[in-house]
Structures are given as structure tokens and as C-alpha cells.
C-alpha positions as CSV (number, residue, x, y, z in Angstrom):
1,M,-10.6,22.4,-18.5
2,N,-10.4,25.5,-15.9
3,V,-14.0,25.9,-15.0
4,F,-16.8,25.2,-12.6
5,Y,-20.3,25.0,-12.6
6,M,-22.9,27.6,-11.5
7,D,-26.1,26.2,-10.1
8,R,-28.2,29.3,-11.4
9,K,-31.0,29.5,-13.9
10,S,-29.1,31.3,-17.0
11,N,-28.0,30.2,-20.4
12,N,-24.5,30.4,-19.4
13,K,-24.2,27.9,-16.5
14,F,-20.0,27.8,-16.8
15,R,-17.5,30.4,-16.5
16,S,-13.6,30.5,-16.4
17,I,-11.9,31.0,-13.3
18,D,-8.5,32.6,-12.8
19,A,-6.6,30.0,-10.5
20,M,-3.1,28.2,-11.1
21,Y,-4.9,25.3,-9.1
22,F,-7.9,23.9,-7.9
23,E,-8.4,21.1,-5.4
24,W,-11.0,18.3,-5.6
25,E,-12.6,15.8,-2.8
26,V,-12.8,12.3,-4.3
27,E,-15.8,10.2,-2.6
28,T,-15.3,6.5,-2.9
29,N,-17.2,3.5,-1.2
30,Y,-15.0,0.9,-1.7
31,I,-11.3,0.3,-1.3
32,K,-10.2,-3.1,-1.7
33,R,-8.9,-4.7,1.5
34,I,-6.5,-7.8,1.4
35,E,-6.7,-10.6,4.1
36,F,-3.7,-12.2,5.8
37,A,-4.2,-15.8,5.3
38,D,-1.3,-16.7,8.0
39,V,0.8,-15.0,10.1
40,P,4.0,-13.3,9.0
41,V,7.3,-15.0,9.0
42,G,10.1,-12.7,10.3
43,D,10.0,-9.2,12.4
44,G,11.9,-7.0,9.7
45,A,14.7,-6.3,12.1
46,N,17.9,-4.6,10.7
47,G,15.8,-4.4,7.3
48,T,15.5,-7.9,6.6
49,E,12.9,-9.2,4.7
50,I,9.4,-10.8,6.0
51,T,7.3,-13.3,4.4
52,M,3.7,-12.8,4.5
53,A,0.7,-14.6,3.1
54,F,-2.3,-13.5,1.7
55,K,-5.6,-15.1,0.5
56,E,-5.5,-13.6,-3.1
57,R,-2.8,-12.4,-5.6
58,Y,-3.1,-8.9,-5.2
59,Y,0.5,-7.4,-4.7
60,E,3.1,-7.4,-6.9
61,K,6.6,-6.6,-6.8
62,Y,7.3,-3.0,-5.7
63,D,3.9,-2.7,-4.5
64,I,3.5,-0.4,-1.5
65,F,0.7,-1.5,1.1
66,K,-0.5,-0.3,4.6
67,I,-1.7,-3.1,7.4
68,D,-4.8,-1.4,8.7
69,K,-4.3,-2.1,12.3
70,T,-1.3,-0.9,12.9
71,F,-0.4,1.6,10.2
72,Q,2.7,0.1,9.3
73,Q,3.7,0.2,5.8
74,C,5.5,-2.6,3.6
75,Q,7.2,-3.0,0.1
76,V,7.2,-5.9,-1.8
77,V,10.4,-7.0,-2.9
78,S,9.6,-10.4,-4.8
79,R,7.2,-11.8,-7.3
80,P,4.2,-13.6,-5.3
81,I,4.6,-17.4,-5.1
82,R,1.5,-19.5,-5.1
83,K,1.1,-22.0,-2.4
84,A,-2.2,-22.8,-2.9
85,D,-5.5,-21.3,-4.7
86,N,-6.1,-18.9,-1.9
87,Y,-2.6,-18.8,-0.3
88,W,0.0,-16.5,-1.7
89,E,2.9,-15.7,-0.2
90,V,5.3,-12.4,-1.1
91,Q,8.3,-11.1,0.7
92,V,8.2,-7.4,2.1
93,R,10.4,-5.1,3.8
94,L,9.0,-2.6,6.0
95,I,9.2,1.2,5.1
96,D,10.4,3.3,8.2
97,N,13.0,6.2,8.7
98,D,15.6,3.6,10.5
99,Y,16.2,-0.2,10.4
100,S,15.0,-0.1,14.5
101,T,11.2,-0.9,13.8
102,L,10.0,-4.0,14.1
103,L,7.0,-5.4,12.4
104,D,3.7,-5.4,15.0
105,P,2.4,-8.7,14.8
106,S,-1.1,-7.9,16.4
107,G,-2.2,-6.2,13.3
108,C,-1.1,-9.4,11.1
109,Q,-3.2,-12.1,12.1
110,I,-5.2,-14.4,9.9
111,G,-8.3,-13.0,8.7
112,D,-6.6,-8.9,9.6
113,T,-6.4,-6.7,6.0
114,T,-4.0,-4.4,4.5
115,R,-4.8,-1.9,1.5
116,F,-2.7,-0.8,-1.6
117,Q,-1.1,2.5,-1.1
118,S,1.2,3.0,-4.2
119,N,4.2,1.6,-6.2
120,A,7.4,2.2,-6.3
121,M,8.5,0.8,-9.6
122,P,11.8,2.0,-10.9
123,E,12.0,4.3,-14.0
124,L,12.6,2.8,-17.2
125,H,11.5,-0.5,-15.9
126,E,10.5,-3.2,-18.7
127,E,7.6,-4.7,-15.7
128,G,4.7,-3.3,-14.7
129,Y,1.1,-4.1,-13.1
130,V,-2.4,-2.6,-13.0
131,K,-4.5,-2.5,-9.7
132,Y,-8.7,-2.1,-10.7
């Protein structure tokens, strides 16, 4: 659209700008937090999978989320499995630059939260999910 608003009393409140790019800031007052329903099983040593349980079905295969307390990132590698109405298990792997990193259990206790970061869906894949 390449315009910006000028707060002046005139007939022409918009004008073109000669910029190749522009930046903006989005303010939001709600970021969905997903709570752990149980302590994770496994520590992710040498790239192994970790079983995590959440209180709702939110994360799908290929989703990447961040643990709020430890700032570690995980990628979901399997579809969620329903064990109860408020207990969903997913298999995840830690995202890091090498396999020496272990999961920090201090941020993964029951009631601790996570939040969606991104999705790493393979190109031309037939499966997809939507976050509201």
C-alpha cells in the first residue's frame, strides 16, 4: 500500500513514500500459553525423543514451541496422542546446535507453560494445521 498517515488538518491525509521497505510493530495482549500436564519423560540426550504431556491438544506434528521458563525450543515429531480429555502426549526433540544439550526439567513441571513459535512443515507436504 506504500502510504502513511499524516495527522494534519488537510484534505490530503495520505502521501506516497519512497522506501523499499518499512517496519511496524504489532501490539498484542494475548499469547496462548499451553500448560504441561505431566513432567516430561526423557532428557533429549544425543538427539533422542522426549515424551511431553499437555493439558490440551494444541501442538501438532512439525510445530516448534518454546518453554517459557528455560527458553529451550522443541520440535514436535509425531501426532498428539489423547490419553484423557485434558492429557495429550507428543514426542519432541530439542532444537539446538549440537546433541550435547539436555532438557532442563526445572521449566517443565506440571502447570509450567509453553508457547507456539513456528512450524517446520516440509515443502509440498499434504498435511497442515492452523493456529487460531
